[in-house]
C-alpha positions as CSV (number, residue, x, y, z in Angstrom):
1,M,17.3,14.5,2.2
2,D,19.3,15.7,5.1
3,K,16.5,18.0,6.2
4,I,14.1,15.1,6.2
5,K,16.4,13.0,8.4
6,A,17.0,16.0,10.7
7,S,13.2,16.5,11.0
8,L,12.6,12.9,11.9
9,L,15.4,12.9,14.5
10,Y,13.9,16.1,15.9
11,V,10.4,14.6,16.4
12,M,11.9,11.4,17.9
13,F,14.0,13.6,20.3
14,L,10.9,15.4,21.4
15,I,9.0,12.2,22.0
16,I,11.8,10.6,24.0
17,L,12.3,13.7,26.2
18,S,8.6,13.8,27.1
19,S,8.2,12.8,30.7
20,F,4.5,12.8,30.5
21,V,2.0,12.1,27.8
22,L,-0.7,14.6,27.1
23,A,-3.2,11.9,26.1
24,D,-3.3,8.2,25.4
25,M,-3.9,8.8,21.7
26,Q,-1.7,7.2,19.1
27,S,-3.9,7.7,16.1
28,L,-6.6,10.3,15.4
29,G,-8.2,8.2,12.7
30,T,-8.8,8.4,8.9
31,F,-10.0,11.5,7.1
32,K,-10.9,12.5,3.5
33,K,-8.3,14.1,1.2
34,D,-8.5,17.9,0.8
35,E,-10.8,18.3,3.8
36,C,-9.9,19.9,7.1
37,V,-9.0,17.7,10.1
38,N,-10.0,18.7,13.6
39,L,-6.8,18.2,15.6
40,I,-7.6,17.1,19.2
41,Q,-5.4,16.8,22.2
42,I,-6.6,16.0,25.8
43,C,-4.8,17.4,28.8
44,D,-6.3,17.1,32.3
45,N,-4.4,20.1,33.8
46,C,-3.2,22.4,31.0
47,T,-3.9,26.1,30.3
48,F,-2.9,25.8,26.7
49,V,-1.9,23.3,24.0
50,N,-0.3,24.2,20.7
51,F,0.2,22.0,17.7
52,T,3.8,22.6,16.8
53,S,4.7,20.6,13.8
54,V,3.6,18.1,11.1
55,I,5.5,15.5,9.1
56,Y,3.7,14.9,5.8
57,P,3.4,11.5,4.1
58,N,6.3,12.4,1.7
59,G,8.6,13.0,4.8
60,V,8.5,16.8,4.6
61,F,8.7,18.5,8.1
62,E,6.8,21.7,8.7
63,L,6.4,23.9,11.8
64,L,2.8,24.8,12.5
65,N,2.5,26.7,15.7
66,L,-1.3,26.3,15.7
67,N,-3.1,27.7,18.8
68,S,-5.9,25.5,20.1
69,T,-9.3,26.2,21.5
70,A,-10.1,24.7,24.9
71,S,-13.3,23.0,25.9
72,G,-12.7,21.6,29.3
73,T,-9.8,19.3,29.0
74,V,-10.1,18.9,25.3
75,F,-8.0,21.2,23.1
76,N,-8.7,21.4,19.3
77,S,-7.5,23.2,16.2
78,S,-8.1,22.9,12.5
79,F,-5.6,21.5,10.0
80,C,-6.5,21.8,6.3
81,N,-3.3,21.0,4.3
82,T,-4.4,17.4,3.5
83,S,-3.7,17.1,-0.2
84,Q,-1.4,14.2,0.2
85,V,-2.6,10.6,0.8
86,G,-0.9,8.8,3.6
87,T,0.1,9.1,7.3
88,Y,0.6,12.5,8.9
89,I,2.5,12.9,12.2
90,I,1.3,15.7,14.4
91,S,3.4,17.0,17.4
92,S,2.0,19.2,20.2
93,V,3.1,21.0,23.4
94,G,1.2,22.0,26.5
95,D,1.8,23.1,30.1
96,L,0.8,20.0,31.9
97,N,1.0,20.8,35.6
98,N,2.9,24.0,34.6
99,I,5.6,21.8,32.9
100,L,6.0,22.0,29.1
101,T,5.2,18.6,27.9
102,T,5.2,17.3,24.3
103,G,2.9,14.8,22.6
104,S,2.6,13.2,19.2
105,Y,0.1,11.1,17.3
106,N,-0.8,10.5,13.7
107,F,-3.8,10.4,11.4
108,Y,-4.4,9.0,7.9
109,I,-5.7,10.6,4.8
110,N,-7.2,8.7,1.8
111,P,-9.6,9.7,-1.0
112,S,-12.7,8.5,0.7
113,G,-12.1,9.3,4.4
114,I,-13.1,5.8,5.4
115,T,-11.2,2.6,6.1
116,G,-11.5,-0.7,4.3
117,T,-13.2,-2.3,7.3
118,D,-15.9,0.4,7.2
119,N,-16.6,0.1,3.5
120,P,-17.9,-3.4,2.5
121,I,-17.6,-2.4,-1.2
122,G,-13.8,-2.7,-0.8
123,I,-14.3,-6.4,-0.1
124,I,-17.5,-7.4,-2.0
125,V,-16.4,-6.0,-5.4
126,P,-13.0,-7.7,-5.6
127,I,-14.6,-11.0,-4.5
128,F,-17.4,-10.7,-7.1
129,S,-14.8,-9.8,-9.8
130,L,-12.7,-12.8,-8.8
131,L,-15.7,-15.1,-9.0
132,I,-16.5,-13.9,-12.6
133,N,-12.9,-14.3,-13.7
134,T,-12.7,-17.8,-12.2
135,F,-16.0,-18.8,-13.9
136,I,-14.8,-17.6,-17.3
137,I,-11.4,-19.2,-17.1
138,F,-13.0,-22.5,-15.8
139,L,-15.4,-22.4,-18.7
140,S,-12.5,-22.1,-21.1
141,F,-11.2,-25.4,-19.9
142,K,-14.5,-27.3,-20.3
143,K,-14.1,-30.0,-22.9
144,N,-17.1,-29.4,-25.0
145,I,-19.1,-26.1,-25.1
146,L,-20.1,-26.3,-28.8
147,K,-20.7,-29.4,-30.9
148,N,-18.5,-28.2,-33.8
149,E,-14.9,-29.0,-32.9
150,L,-13.4,-25.9,-34.6
151,S,-16.0,-23.6,-33.2
152,N,-15.5,-25.1,-29.8
153,F,-11.8,-24.6,-30.0
154,I,-12.2,-20.9,-31.0
155,L,-14.7,-20.2,-28.2
156,K,-12.6,-21.9,-25.5
157,R,-9.4,-20.0,-26.5
158,S,-11.4,-16.7,-26.8
159,L,-12.8,-17.2,-23.3
160,L,-9.3,-18.0,-21.9
161,V,-7.8,-14.8,-23.5
162,F,-10.8,-12.8,-22.3
163,G,-10.6,-14.2,-18.8
164,I,-6.9,-13.3,-18.6
165,W,-7.5,-9.8,-19.9
166,L,-10.4,-9.4,-17.5
167,M,-8.1,-10.4,-14.6
168,V,-5.6,-7.7,-15.6
169,L,-8.4,-5.1,-15.9
170,N,-10.0,-6.1,-12.6
171,S,-6.6,-6.0,-10.8
172,G,-6.4,-2.3,-11.7
173,I,-10.0,-1.7,-10.7
174,M,-9.5,-3.5,-7.4
175,A,-6.4,-1.5,-6.7
176,G,-8.4,1.7,-7.2
177,I,-11.2,0.4,-5.0
178,A,-8.8,-0.7,-2.3
179,Q,-7.1,2.7,-2.2
180,Y,-10.4,4.5,-2.2
181,A,-11.6,2.3,0.6
182,G,-8.6,3.0,2.7
183,L,-6.6,-0.2,2.2
184,D,-2.9,0.3,2.2
185,L,-1.1,-0.7,-1.0
186,T,2.6,-0.9,-0.7
187,R,5.1,-0.2,-3.6
188,E,5.9,-3.9,-3.6
189,M,2.2,-4.6,-4.2
190,F,2.1,-2.2,-7.2
191,L,5.3,-3.7,-8.5
192,F,3.8,-7.2,-8.3
193,M,0.7,-6.0,-10.1
194,E,2.8,-4.5,-12.9
195,I,4.7,-7.7,-13.3
196,F,1.5,-9.7,-13.3
197,G,0.0,-7.3,-15.9
198,W,3.0,-7.6,-18.3
199,G,3.0,-11.4,-17.8
200,A,-0.7,-11.6,-18.6
201,Y,-0.3,-9.5,-21.7
202,I,2.5,-11.7,-23.0
203,S,0.4,-14.8,-22.2
204,M,-2.5,-13.4,-24.2
205,I,-0.2,-12.7,-27.2
206,V,1.2,-16.2,-27.1
207,L,-2.2,-17.7,-26.8
208,V,-3.6,-15.7,-29.7
209,F,-0.7,-16.7,-32.0
210,S,-0.6,-20.3,-30.9
211,S,-4.4,-20.5,-31.3
212,I,-4.2,-19.2,-34.9
213,V,-1.5,-21.8,-35.7
214,Q,-3.5,-24.7,-34.1
215,F,-6.7,-23.5,-35.8
216,M,-5.0,-23.4,-39.2
217,K,-3.6,-26.9,-38.7
218,A,-7.0,-28.3,-37.6
219,W,-8.8,-26.5,-40.5
220,K,-6.3,-28.1,-43.0
221,I,-6.9,-31.5,-41.4
222,K,-10.6,-31.0,-41.6
223,K,-10.4,-30.1,-45.3
224,Q,-8.3,-33.2,-46.0
225,E,-10.7,-35.5,-44.2
226,K,-13.6,-34.0,-46.1
227,R,-11.9,-34.7,-49.4
228,M,-11.4,-38.3,-48.1
229,G,-15.0,-38.6,-47.1
230,G,-14.5,-38.2,-43.4
231,N,-16.9,-36.7,-40.9
232,Y,-14.6,-34.4,-38.9
233,G,-16.4,-32.1,-36.6
234,Q,-19.8,-33.8,-37.1
């Protein structure tokens, strides 16, 4: 833990001491997991640029010392250790106007290599799933779906339980889609989803047992009314 803190302080120290900025580049963009990233740095009057270090998404600091290839004022090098999902911080140094000058920027790694705004599936699928869930739950509250009262009761409760279960299932699917599409999901969001999931499962258990109890009561009443010549459920 102390090494991580020391690494972060080291990077901050380099950035603060920089009197010049090699390029106005705060983020390199989003790239796909386990694929090489072309590190780029722009320097108008440099003879060399080296990429000196990286801080991985888990906070681990590593010295790189990657030499770059120059193409005019653009210096680039390849970085392939991208197995972790999250934000990487890259530091570099170059001889801007014969003065050693440091720079720093970040890039993001996710499973797809694209951001949520570039991938309409990350928005369309959750909306479509939510509409289906809403329709099923709304249908479960409709007063009469079937003519027979007991059958109607069983169908409505079944739809409600199924709708809740589908919401839990879709929340996991949507989380996977969101992460694949490049949308950031915080630990708090995952915790909320876990609490929601357990709450939904408890609700389904309560609904099933209460439905069984109510069905048995209604069935007994129906039998009694039939004995008395009533027309319950007709």
